[in-house]
N, C-alpha and C positions, 0 to 999 in steps of 0.2 A: 838641688838634686831631687830625683823622684824616689823617695824612700820606699815606695811600694816595690820598686824594682829590687830592693835589697833581698827580698824573699827569694827571688830568682838567682841573684848573684851569690847568695850564701850557699845555694846548692852546689855551686862550683867549688866552694871552699871547704869541702869535706872529702872523706875518702873511705874506701872499703878495706877490709882486713886482709883479703887474700886474692890473688889473681894468677891465672895461667893462660898461656896463649899458644896456638899452633896454627899453621897455615893449612887450608883445606882446598884442594884443587878439584874443580869439576871441568866439564868439557868446554865451557864457554867463558868462565871467568874465575878469578881467584877470590875466594872469600877468606875471611879471617875469623876463626872461632876463639872467643875469649870467655873465660869464666870469671865473673865478679861476684864474690860471696854467694856462690851457688846459682847465680843467674847466667844462663847461656846467652851469649851475644854473637850473632853472625853479621859480619860486615862485608858488603860487596862494593867494589868500584865499578860503576856502570859504564857502558861504552861511550856515553856522551860526556863523561867526566863527573857526573853526580855520584852520590853515595846512597846505598840502601843499608839500613841497620835493622835487624830483626832480633827481638828479645822475646823469648818464650816465657810465658807466665800463665800456668794453668790454674791458678788459684781462684779465678773467676771466669765465667763463660762470656768473656768480653774481648773485643779487639779494638785497639785505639790506633789512630794514625796521627803522627806529628810530622809536619813538614817545615823545615827551617831553611832559610836562604841566607847566604853569607853577605848580605847587604842590608842596610837599615836606613834610618833617616839621615845618616851622614852623607848618603849619596844624593840627597835632595839638592837640586841646583840652588845656588844662592838666590834669595828673594822668592823662591818657590817652596819654602818650608811647609811641610805637610803633604807634599805630593805622593810620597811613598805610603803614608797612612791612608790617603784617599784611595790610592790604587789597591791597597790590601783590603779596604772596606768594600770595594766594588767587584772584586773577582767573583764573588758568589751572587752577584745581582743580575745574573743572566748569562747563558752560554749560547753557543751556536745551535744547540739542540734543546735547550730548556729556557723558558722565561724565568724571571726572578720569582714569580709566584710558584711556578712549577718546581723550581729548585727547593724553595722553602717547604713545599708540600712533600717532596720526595725525602728530604732530610727528616722531616717530622714523622713520616711513615716508618722510618727506621729508628725512631726514638733518639735522634741525633741532632746536633747543630754543627755548623762550620764556623769556628771561632778564629779570628785573626788578631794578632798583636804585633806592634812595630816597636822595636827598641832602637836606640841610636846606632847600634852595631849590627843588628840582625833583624830579620822578619820571620814570624812563625804563624803556623795555622794548625788547628787540631780538630779532630772529630772522632767519635767512638760509638760503638753499637754492640749488640750481642754477637757472639761468634758466628751464629748461624746466618746472620745478615751481613757479615763482613764483605763478601764479594760485591753485593749491591752498593754498600757504602764506598768501597774503593772505586767503583766505576763513577760514582757521583763526584768523589774528591778529584779523581783524575780529570773528569770533564771540566770541573771548576778551574783547576790549575792550568789546563792546556788550551781551553777554548772560551775564555771570557769575551763578552761582546762590548762591554763598556758603552752602553747606550746613553744618548743625550739625556733622556728622562731620568734614568737612575743616577747619572752623574749629578744632575741638578738637585735631586733629593738628598743625596749623601753630602754634597758640598754645603747645602743649607744646614744640615745637621751639624757639620763641623763648624760652621760659622756661628751658630747659636751657642755651641759649647765654648768657642773661643771668646765670645762676648761675656759669658758667665764665669770665665776662669778666675777672675779676681774675687769671686764671692767666697772662695775658700782661701783665707789668708795664709794658711800653712803651706799648701802646695804652691800657691802663687809665690810666696817668699822663696821656696825651694828653687823654682824656675828662675827667679830673678838673680839668685846667687850663681846659678849656672851661667847666666848671661854675663855676670860681673867677672867671673873667673875666666870665661872663654869669650871675650868680646868679638873676636875675629875668627872663630872656629866653629865647626858644626856642633861640637859638644855643648855650645851655649844656646843652640836653637831649640825652639819648642817642637817636639816630635810631631804633634798634631797640627802644627801651623798656627799662625796668628791671623787676626782679622785682615790685616794688610796683605799678608802673603797668600792667604786662601782666596782673596778677591782676585788675585792675578792668575790663579791656576785655571788653565783651560783643559778641556777634555783631551786635546792632543798631548798635553804635558803628561797626563796620566797614562795614556797609551804608549808614549815614548818611554816612560819609566818601566812599564811592563816589558816592552820590547828589548830595552837595553840591559836589564838586570834580572828579570824574572825568567830565568832560563835554567835548564836542568843542570848545567855544569856548576851552578851556584847552590844546588839543592842537596840537602840531606833528608831523605825520606825514611821515616822510622815506623815500623810496625811493632806493636807491643800487645801481648795477650795470648789467648788460647787459639792457636791455628796450627795447621800441619804444613809439611814440606811442600805439598802440591800448591797450596795457596801462596806460600812464600815465593815459590818459583814463578807463579802466575804474575804476582806483583812485579817481580824483577823484570820479566819479559815485557810486560806492559809499559813499565817506566822507560824502558830502553827504546820504545817507539816514539817517545816525545822528541819531535824534531823542532828545533828553534835556532834562532840566530846565536852566534857566539856572544858571550857577555861583553858589554863595554868594560873598559878598565875600571877596576875598583880602586878608589883613592882613599888612603888612610893618612890624613895629614897630621904630622906631629904638631901639637899645639905649642905656641911660643909663650913662655911665661914672663909677664911683666914683673919688675922688681919693686920692692917697697911695700909699705902698708897703705891700703886705700880704703876709704870709707864711702859708703853710699847710703842715702836716706831716701825712701820713697814715701811720700805723704799719702795717707789713707784717712781722710777726714771721717771722724766718727768711729774709728777703729776701737774695739773694746779692749784690746791688749796689744802689747808690743811684740812683734816677731823679730827674733834675732838669728842671723845666720853668719857664721864665720867659716871661711874656707880658703883653699888653695889647691893647686894641682897636686895630685898624689902620684900614683905609679901605674904603669901598664900591668895587665894581668900576667904577662910573661916575665916580669921583673923577678930576679932570684930572691929578693927580700920580701916577696908577697906574704909568706907564712909569718915571718917575723913581724910584719906590719899588721897582720890580722891579730896577732897576740897583743901588739902595742895598742891597737884600737880597742880591743876588749878591755884592757886595763884602764885606758883613758875614759872611754865613754860608751863602749859597746856592750856593757853588761850591767846588771842591777847593782853590783858591788863596785862599779867603776868610780874613779876619782871624781869625775864631774857630777855624777849622781849623788855621791856621798856628800860632797861639799855644797854644791849649788842648790840641790833639792832637799836633802835630808838635814844637813846642819843648819842651813840658812833659811830654808823654806821660801826661796825666791821663785820657784816654779814647780809645776806638777811633773814636768818631764824635761830632761836635757840628755842629749846623746850625741855621739860622734859616729861617723860612718866613713868607710873607704869603698869607693866604687871603682874597682880596677877594671879597665876596659881594653879595647884593642890598642889604643894609645893611652897616654896618661889621663886617667879619670880623676874625678874630684875627691878630695878629702874635706869633710865638713863637720861642723858642730852646729846643732840646731836646738833652740829653746824658745820660750816665750815667757812673758811676765806681765805683771800689772804695770801700768804706765809710771807710777811714782818710783818703781823699783828698776826702771830700765838701766840707768847708769850703773847701779850697784851690781845688777846681774851681769852686765857686760864686763865690768872690771873683774868680778870674781871668776867668771868663765875664762877670761884671758889669763888671769893669774894662775889658774889650775893648769892651763895649757902650757904656759911659759915654764912653770916649775917642773912639769913633766918632762919637757924637752931638756931643760938644763940639768936636772938631777937624775933623770932616768927612772926606770922601774926598779923594784926590789925583788929578791928571790921569792918571797911569799906571794907577791902579785903574779909573778911569772908562773909559779906552780899552779895557782888557782886558774889562770887564763888557759894554761895547757889542759887542765882537767875539764874545763868548760868546753873548749873546742873539740876535744876528743869525745866528750860525752854527747855532743850534738851530732857527731858524725853519723850514727846509724840512721837517724831520721832523714838524712840527706839523700840516701840512695835506697831507702826502705822499699820503694816501689820501682817497678821496671820503668815507669814513665820518667821518674826523676833521674834514674841512671842514664836513660837515653838522652835526656837533656844535657846532663853532665858531659857525656861523650861528644855530643855536638859542640858544646861550648869550648871544651878543652882543645879540640881540633881547630876550631875557628880562631882561638886566641893563641895558638902555637905552643900549647903546653902538653907535655907528654902524659899519656894515660897512666904512667907510673905514679902520677900525683894521687890517683885513686888507691893504688895498692900500697903506697908507702907513706900515706898521710900521717899516721901516728908516729912513725919513725922520724919523719921530717919535723914534726912539731917537737918531739923530744930532743932533736939535735940543736934546737935554738937554745943557746945559753944566755946568761945575763949580759955578757960582754957583747955578743952579736946582736942581741935585742936592742940594747941602748945605742949601739953604733948605727943601727937601722933607723932608730927614732931620730937621732941627730942628723942623719943624711936626708930623711924624707919629710920631716916636720920642721917648718921654718917660721918661727915667731916673727921674724923680721920681714916676712913676705906674705902677708895675709890680705884677704878681701873681707871686709866687714860690712854686712848689709842689714839695714833696719827697716822694717815696715811698721809705721805707726802714725799717730795723729801729730803732725808737726807742731801745731799750736799748743798741744798739751805737754810735749816732752822736749821741745827744742832748748829750753834753758839748761837741761842736764848735759847737753852736748856742745855748749857754746865755746868751750875751750879747745875743741877739735878743729884745727884750722883748715885741714884739707878735705873736709867732708863735702860730698856732692849732694846738694839738696835737689830733689826731683818731685 
């Protein structure tokens, strides 16, 4: 897994205290006005099918633009992993009216940058500036989104950068092990692919592949455009009118393939000669974001390994001193995302750390949580809530993701109540349903020569 992504995903897992909603009709479109904890949100369905969200926040003289598209690396053609990331990195490398250098200078003159990020389920861009410069920044952003040129020279530069990054990916054992567990859990599914591509896949990607990805998916009907900050109604309307001039092809069909889960316990060992420590990853398919057990499983994960007082941390780290860090995570996605446990240890302690970690997990599933643990987990989740939408930018991201994942916005207004509704019986039922000790993928990254004797009794381990 990419644990960096958890920061973003946890934003989804919180809620606000109060909300109200009413429809507002104007002469051209229907907008929806929503109040979330004092923040006014106006949502417009645009004529081409895209969406505009405007969130007024006058606390700073700033305006930010966030643009999200409802496609991500999952839409990469097989064997061309990384093409969406390449496309996202290239859109601001030159347009029909500005060279790459001119764009960089124009953004810098506004004290801004154009940042891109690609997730397995979605793609996002952002830029911000002072309120007085918002019209100029919007024109730049619109130019980048609608008129990229994808020149051969810029494509070659960016592709080389991606190749160098791919070659160096194994230098970080922790993130490398995360990715390898994804591949192990999802061997025949996009969720197991490297978002930024591999050396092999990147070598195959041609400029025409990037252009086709833009043409097929980078279209306004897949877009949620968000304005956040200090701006007036005139500017808001100008943005809406301009966005509706974006003329593009209809989107290609977006495919969201349900992953197929293999049964049984499987082990995989990847040899890294000279490794200074052993990386351990344990995982399986978890649940989709829209699953009704989502909140119960957030609480379960908090108790197992998602908090400092978790069972894994107490036993493996504090009591036995086998590691400096051990944690579990649930990445609920469009389809069933991964559940995982991650830790590392000294080579001589590899087997003991493995056994103790698995014991904690097995006992948790078999025995369930207790009332004291549930109460503490509830307090923790509800206590974390305010930070999740404390800024208008975070609220905007929440609204996009909830819509993308098919979850009602009432999740935001009813979060505390829904957390409180989980009782010990429903929590332990969810644990038994979604956590399967008999169906795990166990991945180890270590020096085979140093640790293989500790694993010699495991008959089905795949040595690589």
